[in-house]
ROFIZA-497677 format. One line per 5 residues: number of its first residue (from 1); for each residue x, y, z of N, C-alpha, C, O. Coordinates in Angstrom, 1 decimal. Last residue first. Example, Ala and Ser with C-alpha at 12.3 -4.5 7.8 and 13.67 -1.06 7.14 Angstrom:
! ROFIZA-497677
2 = 12.8/-2.2/7.1/13.7/-1.1/7.1/12.9/0.0/7.9/13.4/1.1/8.0  13.2/-5.7/7.8/12.3/-4.5/7.8/13.2/-3.3/7.8/14.2/-3.3/8.5
This chain:
! ROFIZA-497677
173 = -22.6/41.0/-27.0/-21.3/41.7/-27.2/-20.3/41.3/-26.2/-19.2/41.8/-26.2  -25.0/40.0/-26.5/-24.1/39.1/-27.2/-22.7/39.8/-27.3/-21.8/39.1/-27.8  -26.5/42.0/-25.4/-26.0/41.0/-24.4/-25.0/40.0/-25.1/-24.2/39.4/-24.4  -27.1/43.6/-27.6/-26.3/44.1/-26.5/-25.7/43.1/-25.6/-24.6/43.2/-25.1  -28.9/41.9/-28.9/-27.6/42.3/-29.6/-26.6/42.8/-28.5/-25.4/42.6/-28.6
168 = -31.0/42.0/-27.1/-30.3/40.7/-27.4/-28.9/41.0/-28.1/-28.0/40.2/-27.8  -31.8/44.6/-27.3/-31.3/44.1/-26.1/-30.5/42.8/-26.3/-29.5/42.6/-25.6  -32.8/44.6/-30.0/-31.7/45.5/-29.6/-31.0/45.0/-28.3/-29.8/45.1/-28.2  -34.9/42.8/-29.6/-33.8/42.4/-30.6/-32.6/43.3/-30.3/-31.4/42.8/-30.3  -36.5/44.2/-27.8/-35.9/42.9/-27.4/-34.7/42.5/-28.3/-33.7/42.0/-27.8
163 = -37.1/46.3/-29.5/-36.4/46.6/-28.3/-35.7/45.3/-27.8/-34.6/45.3/-27.4  -38.6/45.0/-31.5/-37.3/45.7/-31.9/-36.5/46.0/-30.6/-35.3/45.9/-30.7  -40.7/44.1/-29.9/-39.8/43.1/-30.6/-38.5/43.8/-31.0/-37.4/43.2/-30.8  -41.8/46.5/-29.2/-41.3/45.7/-28.1/-40.3/44.7/-28.8/-39.2/44.4/-28.2  -42.6/47.4/-31.7/-41.7/48.2/-31.0/-41.0/47.4/-29.9/-39.8/47.5/-29.6
158 = -44.4/45.4/-32.3/-43.3/45.6/-33.2/-42.2/46.4/-32.4/-41.0/46.1/-32.5  -46.4/45.9/-30.4/-45.7/44.6/-30.4/-44.4/44.7/-31.2/-43.3/44.2/-30.9  -47.3/48.4/-31.1/-46.7/48.2/-29.8/-45.8/46.9/-29.8/-44.7/46.9/-29.3  -48.5/47.8/-33.6/-47.4/48.7/-33.5/-46.6/48.6/-32.2/-45.4/48.6/-32.2  -50.5/46.0/-32.7/-49.5/45.5/-33.6/-48.3/46.4/-33.6/-47.1/46.0/-33.6
153 = -52.2/47.7/-31.3/-51.4/46.8/-30.5/-50.3/46.2/-31.4/-49.2/45.9/-30.9  -54.0/49.5/-32.3/-52.6/49.8/-32.5/-51.7/48.8/-31.8/-50.5/49.1/-31.6  -56.5/48.6/-31.5/-56.2/48.8/-32.9/-54.7/48.9/-33.2/-54.2/48.5/-34.3  -56.4/48.7/-28.8/-56.5/47.4/-29.5/-56.1/47.5/-30.9/-55.6/46.6/-31.5  -56.4/51.5/-28.3/-55.2/50.6/-28.0/-55.3/49.3/-28.7/-54.2/48.8/-29.1
148 = -57.2/54.1/-30.2/-57.7/52.8/-29.8/-56.5/51.9/-29.6/-55.8/51.6/-30.5  -56.5/57.3/-29.0/-56.1/56.2/-29.9/-56.7/54.9/-29.4/-56.6/54.7/-28.2  -57.7/60.5/-28.8/-57.7/59.2/-28.1/-57.4/58.1/-29.2/-58.1/58.1/-30.2  -55.7/63.1/-29.7/-56.9/62.5/-29.6/-56.7/61.1/-29.1/-55.6/60.7/-28.9  -53.2/64.1/-30.0/-54.2/64.9/-29.4/-55.6/64.3/-29.4/-56.6/65.0/-29.1
143 = -50.8/63.2/-30.8/-51.9/63.2/-31.8/-53.1/64.1/-31.3/-53.8/64.7/-32.1  -49.5/63.5/-28.4/-49.0/64.2/-29.6/-50.2/64.3/-30.6/-50.4/65.3/-31.2  -51.0/62.0/-26.6/-50.8/63.4/-26.4/-50.4/64.1/-27.6/-50.9/65.2/-27.9  -50.9/59.5/-27.8/-52.2/60.1/-27.5/-52.0/61.6/-27.3/-52.9/62.4/-27.8  -48.1/59.1/-27.8/-48.8/59.2/-29.1/-50.2/59.8/-28.9/-50.6/60.7/-29.7
138 = -47.8/58.9/-25.0/-47.1/60.0/-25.7/-47.8/60.2/-27.1/-48.1/61.3/-27.5  -49.2/56.6/-24.4/-49.6/57.9/-23.8/-49.0/59.0/-24.6/-49.7/60.0/-24.8  -47.6/54.8/-25.9/-49.1/54.9/-26.2/-49.6/56.3/-25.6/-50.3/57.0/-26.3  -45.2/55.0/-24.6/-45.3/55.4/-26.0/-46.8/55.6/-26.4/-47.1/56.6/-27.1  -45.9/54.1/-22.1/-45.4/55.4/-22.2/-45.6/55.9/-23.7/-46.0/57.0/-23.9
133 = -46.6/51.4/-22.7/-47.6/52.3/-22.1/-47.2/53.8/-22.3/-48.0/54.6/-22.7  -44.1/50.6/-23.7/-45.3/50.5/-24.5/-46.4/51.4/-24.0/-47.1/52.1/-24.8  -42.6/50.9/-21.5/-42.3/51.7/-22.6/-43.5/51.7/-23.5/-43.9/52.8/-24.1  -43.7/48.9/-19.8/-43.7/50.3/-19.4/-43.5/51.2/-20.6/-44.2/52.2/-20.8  -43.0/46.7/-21.4/-44.4/47.0/-21.1/-44.6/48.4/-20.7/-45.5/49.1/-21.1
128 = -40.2/46.9/-21.4/-41.0/47.1/-22.7/-42.5/47.3/-22.4/-43.1/48.0/-23.2  -39.7/46.5/-18.7/-39.4/47.8/-19.3/-40.1/48.0/-20.6/-40.6/49.1/-20.9  -40.5/43.9/-18.4/-41.1/44.9/-17.6/-40.9/46.3/-18.2/-41.8/47.1/-18.3  -38.8/42.7/-20.2/-40.2/42.6/-20.4/-41.0/43.7/-19.6/-41.9/44.3/-20.1  -36.3/43.4/-19.1/-36.6/43.8/-20.5/-38.1/43.8/-20.7/-38.7/44.7/-21.2
123 = -36.5/42.0/-16.7/-36.4/43.5/-16.7/-36.7/44.1/-18.0/-37.4/45.1/-18.1  -36.7/39.4/-17.6/-37.8/40.0/-16.9/-37.7/41.5/-16.9/-38.8/42.2/-17.0  -34.2/39.2/-18.8/-35.4/39.1/-19.7/-36.6/39.7/-19.0/-37.4/40.4/-19.6  -32.6/39.5/-16.6/-32.5/40.5/-17.6/-33.7/40.5/-18.5/-34.2/41.5/-18.9  -33.3/37.2/-15.2/-33.6/38.5/-14.6/-33.5/39.6/-15.6/-34.3/40.5/-15.6
118 = -32.4/35.3/-17.0/-33.9/35.3/-16.7/-34.2/36.7/-16.1/-35.2/37.3/-16.4  -29.7/35.8/-17.0/-30.4/36.0/-18.2/-31.9/36.1/-18.0/-32.6/36.9/-18.6  -29.1/35.3/-14.3/-28.9/36.6/-14.8/-29.7/36.8/-16.1/-30.3/37.9/-16.3  -29.8/32.5/-14.2/-30.5/33.5/-13.4/-30.4/34.9/-13.9/-31.3/35.7/-13.9  -27.8/31.6/-16.0/-29.2/31.4/-16.3/-30.1/32.4/-15.5/-31.0/33.0/-16.1
113 = -25.5/32.3/-14.6/-25.8/32.9/-16.0/-27.2/32.8/-16.3/-27.8/33.7/-16.9  -25.9/30.7/-12.4/-25.8/32.1/-12.2/-26.1/32.8/-13.5/-26.8/33.8/-13.6  -25.8/28.2/-13.6/-27.0/28.6/-12.9/-27.1/30.1/-12.7/-28.1/30.7/-12.9  -23.2/28.3/-14.6/-24.3/28.1/-15.5/-25.6/28.6/-14.9/-26.4/29.3/-15.5  -21.8/28.5/-12.1/-21.7/29.6/-13.1/-22.8/29.5/-14.1/-23.4/30.5/-14.4
108 = -22.5/26.0/-11.0/-22.9/27.3/-10.3/-22.8/28.4/-11.3/-23.7/29.3/-11.3  -21.4/24.3/-12.9/-22.8/24.2/-12.6/-23.3/25.5/-12.0/-24.3/26.1/-12.3  -18.6/24.9/-12.6/-19.3/25.1/-13.9/-20.8/25.1/-13.7/-21.5/26.0/-14.4  -18.3/24.1/-9.9/-18.0/25.5/-10.3/-18.8/25.8/-11.6/-19.5/26.8/-11.7  -18.8/21.4/-10.2/-19.6/22.2/-9.4/-19.5/23.6/-9.7/-20.5/24.4/-9.7
103 = -16.6/20.7/-11.9/-18.0/20.5/-12.4/-19.0/21.3/-11.5/-19.9/21.9/-12.1  -14.5/21.3/-10.2/-14.7/22.1/-11.5/-16.1/21.9/-12.0/-16.7/22.9/-12.5  -15.0/19.5/-8.2/-15.0/20.9/-7.9/-15.2/21.7/-9.1/-16.0/22.7/-9.2  -14.6/17.1/-9.6/-15.9/17.4/-9.1/-16.0/18.9/-8.7/-17.1/19.4/-8.9  -11.8/17.5/-10.2/-12.8/17.3/-11.3/-14.2/17.7/-10.8/-15.0/18.4/-11.5
98 = -10.7/17.5/-7.7/-10.6/18.7/-8.5/-11.6/18.7/-9.6/-12.2/19.7/-10.0  -11.4/14.9/-6.9/-12.0/16.0/-6.2/-11.9/17.3/-7.0/-12.8/18.1/-7.0  -9.9/13.5/-8.8/-11.3/13.3/-8.8/-12.0/14.5/-8.0/-13.0/15.0/-8.5  -7.3/14.3/-7.9/-7.8/14.6/-9.3/-9.3/14.5/-9.4/-9.9/15.3/-10.0  -7.3/13.2/-5.3/-7.1/14.7/-5.6/-7.7/15.0/-6.9/-8.4/16.0/-7.0
93 = -7.5/10.5/-5.9/-8.6/11.2/-5.1/-8.5/12.7/-5.3/-9.5/13.3/-5.4  -5.1/10.1/-7.3/-6.4/9.9/-8.0/-7.5/10.6/-7.3/-8.4/11.2/-7.9  -3.3/10.7/-5.3/-3.3/11.5/-6.5/-4.6/11.4/-7.3/-5.2/12.4/-7.7  -3.9/8.6/-3.6/-4.1/9.9/-3.1/-4.1/10.9/-4.3/-5.0/11.8/-4.4  -3.2/6.4/-5.2/-4.6/6.6/-4.8/-4.9/8.0/-4.3/-5.9/8.6/-4.6
88 = -0.5/6.9/-5.3/-1.3/6.9/-6.5/-2.7/7.1/-6.2/-3.4/7.9/-6.9  0.2/6.6/-2.6/0.4/7.9/-3.3/-0.4/8.0/-4.6/-1.0/9.0/-4.8  -0.5/3.9/-2.2/-1.2/5.0/-1.5/-1.0/6.3/-2.1/-2.0/7.1/-2.2  1.4/2.8/-4.0/-0.1/2.6/-4.2/-0.9/3.7/-3.5/-1.8/4.2/-4.0  3.7/3.5/-2.6/3.5/4.0/-4.0/2.0/3.9/-4.4/1.5/4.8/-5.0
83 = 3.3/2.1/-0.2/3.5/3.5/-0.2/3.2/4.1/-1.6/2.5/5.1/-1.7  3.3/-0.5/-1.2/2.1/0.0/-0.5/2.1/1.5/-0.5/1.1/2.2/-0.7  5.9/-0.7/-2.3/4.7/-0.8/-3.2/3.4/-0.3/-2.5/2.7/0.4/-3.2  7.3/-0.5/0.1/7.5/0.5/-1.0/6.3/0.5/-1.9/5.8/1.5/-2.3  6.5/-2.8/1.3/6.2/-1.6/2.0/6.3/-0.4/0.9/5.5/0.5/0.9
78 = 7.5/-4.7/-0.4/6.1/-4.6/-0.3/5.7/-3.3/0.4/4.7/-2.7/0.0  10.3/-4.2/0.0/9.7/-4.0/-1.3/8.2/-3.9/-1.2/7.6/-3.0/-1.9  10.4/-5.0/2.8/10.7/-3.6/2.3/10.1/-3.3/1.0/9.6/-2.2/0.8  9.7/-7.7/2.5/8.8/-6.8/3.3/9.1/-5.3/2.9/8.2/-4.5/2.8  11.9/-8.6/1.0/10.5/-8.7/0.5/9.6/-7.7/1.2/8.7/-7.0/0.6
73 = 13.9/-8.1/2.9/13.9/-7.4/1.6/12.5/-7.4/1.0/12.1/-6.4/0.4  13.0/-9.9/4.9/13.1/-8.5/5.2/13.1/-7.7/3.9/12.5/-6.6/3.8  13.3/-12.3/3.5/12.0/-11.9/4.0/12.0/-10.4/4.3/11.0/-9.7/4.0  16.1/-12.3/3.2/15.2/-12.3/2.0/13.8/-11.9/2.4/13.2/-11.1/1.7  16.9/-12.4/5.9/17.3/-11.2/5.0/16.4/-11.2/3.8/16.0/-10.1/3.4
68 = 15.9/-14.9/6.5/15.4/-13.7/7.2/15.7/-12.4/6.4/14.9/-11.5/6.3  17.4/-16.5/4.8/15.9/-16.5/4.7/15.3/-15.2/5.3/14.5/-14.5/4.8  19.9/-16.1/5.9/19.7/-15.7/4.6/18.2/-15.6/4.3/17.7/-14.6/3.6  19.4/-17.2/8.5/19.8/-15.8/8.4/19.6/-15.3/6.9/19.1/-14.2/6.7  18.8/-19.8/7.7/17.7/-19.0/8.4/18.1/-17.5/8.3/17.2/-16.7/8.1
63 = 21.3/-20.5/6.8/20.2/-20.5/5.9/19.0/-19.7/6.4/18.4/-18.9/5.7  22.7/-20.3/9.3/23.1/-19.5/8.1/22.0/-19.4/7.1/21.7/-18.3/6.6  21.3/-22.3/10.7/21.3/-20.9/11.2/21.7/-19.9/10.0/21.1/-18.9/9.9  21.9/-24.5/9.2/20.5/-24.1/9.3/20.4/-22.6/9.7/19.6/-21.9/9.3  24.7/-24.6/9.7/24.2/-24.4/8.3/22.8/-24.0/8.3/22.4/-23.1/7.5
58 = 24.6/-25.0/12.5/25.3/-23.8/12.0/24.8/-23.6/10.5/24.6/-22.4/10.2  23.3/-27.5/12.5/22.6/-26.3/13.1/23.2/-25.0/12.6/22.5/-24.0/12.4  25.2/-29.0/11.3/23.9/-28.9/10.7/23.2/-27.7/11.2/22.5/-26.9/10.5  27.3/-28.8/13.2/27.5/-28.3/11.8/26.1/-28.1/11.1/26.0/-27.1/10.4  25.9/-30.0/15.4/26.4/-28.6/15.5/26.6/-28.0/14.1/26.2/-26.9/13.8
53 = 25.6/-32.5/14.3/24.4/-31.7/14.7/24.8/-30.3/14.8/24.0/-29.4/14.4  28.3/-33.3/14.1/27.5/-33.2/12.9/26.2/-32.4/13.2/25.8/-31.6/12.3  28.9/-33.2/16.9/29.6/-32.3/15.9/28.8/-32.2/14.6/28.7/-31.1/14.1  27.2/-35.2/17.8/27.1/-33.9/18.3/27.8/-32.9/17.4/27.2/-31.8/17.1  28.2/-37.4/16.5/26.8/-37.0/16.2/26.6/-35.6/16.7/26.0/-34.8/16.0
48 = 30.8/-37.5/17.7/30.6/-37.3/16.2/29.2/-36.8/15.8/29.1/-35.9/15.0  30.0/-38.0/20.3/30.7/-36.8/20.0/30.6/-36.5/18.5/30.4/-35.3/18.1  28.7/-40.5/20.0/28.0/-39.3/20.5/28.7/-38.0/20.2/28.0/-37.0/19.8  30.9/-42.0/19.1/29.8/-41.8/18.2/28.9/-40.6/18.7/28.4/-39.8/17.9  32.6/-41.9/21.4/33.0/-41.3/20.1/31.9/-41.0/19.2/31.8/-40.0/18.5
43 = 30.9/-43.3/23.1/31.2/-41.9/23.4/31.7/-41.2/22.2/31.3/-40.0/21.9  30.9/-45.7/21.9/29.6/-45.0/22.1/29.9/-43.5/22.3/29.2/-42.7/21.8  33.7/-46.3/22.2/33.1/-46.2/20.8/31.7/-45.4/20.9/31.5/-44.6/20.0  33.8/-46.5/25.0/34.6/-45.5/24.3/34.0/-45.3/22.8/33.9/-44.1/22.4  32.1/-48.7/25.4/31.7/-47.4/26.0/32.5/-46.2/25.3/31.9/-45.2/25.0
38 = 33.5/-50.6/24.1/32.2/-50.3/23.6/31.8/-49.0/24.2/31.2/-48.2/23.4  35.9/-50.7/25.6/35.9/-50.3/24.2/34.5/-49.9/23.7/34.4/-48.9/22.9  34.7/-51.5/28.0/35.4/-50.2/27.9/35.5/-49.8/26.5/35.2/-48.6/26.2  33.7/-54.1/27.3/32.8/-53.0/27.7/33.4/-51.6/27.6/32.8/-50.6/27.3  36.3/-55.3/26.5/35.2/-55.1/25.5/34.2/-54.0/26.0/33.8/-53.2/25.2
33 = 38.0/-55.1/28.9/38.3/-54.3/27.7/37.1/-54.2/26.7/36.8/-53.1/26.2  36.9/-57.1/30.7/37.0/-55.6/31.0/37.1/-54.8/29.8/36.5/-53.8/29.6  36.9/-59.7/29.6/35.7/-59.2/30.3/35.8/-57.7/30.6/34.7/-57.1/30.7  39.2/-60.2/28.1/38.0/-60.9/27.8/36.8/-60.2/28.4/35.7/-60.1/27.8  41.4/-58.7/29.1/41.0/-58.6/27.6/39.7/-59.2/27.3/39.0/-58.8/26.4
28 = 41.2/-59.4/31.8/41.1/-58.0/31.4/40.7/-57.9/29.9/39.8/-57.2/29.6  41.7/-62.1/31.6/40.4/-61.6/32.2/40.2/-60.2/31.8/39.1/-59.8/31.4  44.2/-62.1/30.5/43.1/-62.8/29.8/41.8/-62.3/30.3/40.9/-62.0/29.5  45.7/-60.8/32.5/45.6/-60.3/31.2/44.4/-60.9/30.4/43.8/-60.1/29.7  45.3/-62.7/34.5/44.8/-61.3/34.7/44.6/-60.6/33.4/43.6/-60.0/33.1
23 = 46.7/-64.8/33.4/45.3/-64.9/33.7/44.6/-63.6/33.9/43.5/-63.3/33.4  49.3/-63.7/33.2/48.6/-64.1/32.0/47.1/-64.3/32.2/46.3/-63.9/31.4  49.8/-63.3/35.9/49.8/-62.1/35.0/49.0/-62.5/33.7/48.2/-61.7/33.2  49.8/-65.9/36.8/48.8/-65.0/37.3/48.7/-63.8/36.4/47.6/-63.3/36.1  52.0/-66.9/35.3/50.6/-67.5/35.1/49.6/-66.5/35.6/48.6/-66.4/34.9
18 = 54.0/-65.5/36.4/53.8/-65.3/35.0/52.4/-65.8/34.6/51.7/-65.2/33.8  53.9/-66.4/39.0/53.7/-65.0/38.7/53.3/-64.8/37.3/52.4/-64.0/36.9  54.6/-69.0/38.4/53.3/-68.8/39.0/53.0/-67.3/38.8/51.8/-67.0/38.4  57.1/-68.7/37.4/56.1/-69.3/36.6/54.7/-69.0/37.1/53.8/-68.9/36.4  58.4/-67.6/39.6/58.3/-66.9/38.4/57.3/-67.4/37.5/56.5/-66.6/36.9
13 = 58.4/-69.6/41.5/57.5/-68.5/41.7/57.4/-67.6/40.4/56.4/-67.0/40.2  60.3/-71.4/40.5/58.9/-71.8/40.5/58.0/-70.6/40.7/56.9/-70.6/40.1  62.8/-69.6/38.7/62.4/-70.6/39.7/60.9/-70.8/39.6/60.3/-70.2/38.7  65.1/-68.8/36.2/63.8/-68.8/36.7/63.6/-69.9/37.7/64.1/-71.0/37.6  68.0/-67.0/36.5/67.5/-68.4/36.4/66.1/-68.4/37.0/65.9/-68.0/38.1
8 = 68.8/-64.5/37.1/68.4/-64.8/35.7/67.9/-66.2/35.6/67.3/-66.5/34.5  69.5/-64.5/39.7/68.3/-63.7/39.3/67.9/-64.1/37.9/66.7/-64.1/37.6  70.2/-66.9/41.8/70.6/-66.3/40.6/69.3/-65.7/40.0/68.3/-66.4/39.8  71.0/-67.0/45.1/69.9/-67.0/44.1/70.4/-66.3/42.8/71.1/-65.2/42.9  72.4/-69.1/47.1/72.7/-68.0/46.2/71.6/-68.0/45.1/71.4/-69.0/44.5
3 = 72.8/-70.3/49.9/71.7/-70.2/48.9/71.9/-68.9/48.1/71.6/-67.8/48.6  75.3/-72.2/50.7/74.8/-70.8/50.7/73.8/-70.8/49.5/74.0/-71.3/48.4  75.5/-74.6/52.7/75.5/-74.0/51.4/74.8/-72.8/51.4/73.7/-72.5/52.0
């Protein structure tokens, strides 16, 4: 007899092969797939966390850029304020120096005026003393006799006072 095998009719090896495939499938689903799935889920979680961290870092970098720009603007404003304050201080120092210079000028002019007035008064006093002597000598010569100087001192004083008054009027002009 010819052993004709009919492919569509299952024989004993088919059931053994089917059983081996089912056992392998059971082993794979029971022992191999759970750790693989767990590893894949862990990897997915790491990737998700990395993406979230990257987004957070990007947002923080943008915020830091905004903060940096804000700090730079504040620094610029502060620098402008410092320059304005320095300019104001400089102007105040200039004004104070000009005021002190004007006071010193006024003091020097007042001292010079005082010295001139003192020198003028000294010159007038010296001139009036000389004039008094000259007038006394002249009167003695004109009258032709000796005049008592003590007796006529009042006349000399009046002449000196008139001279001083005349000199005072001349300096007020």
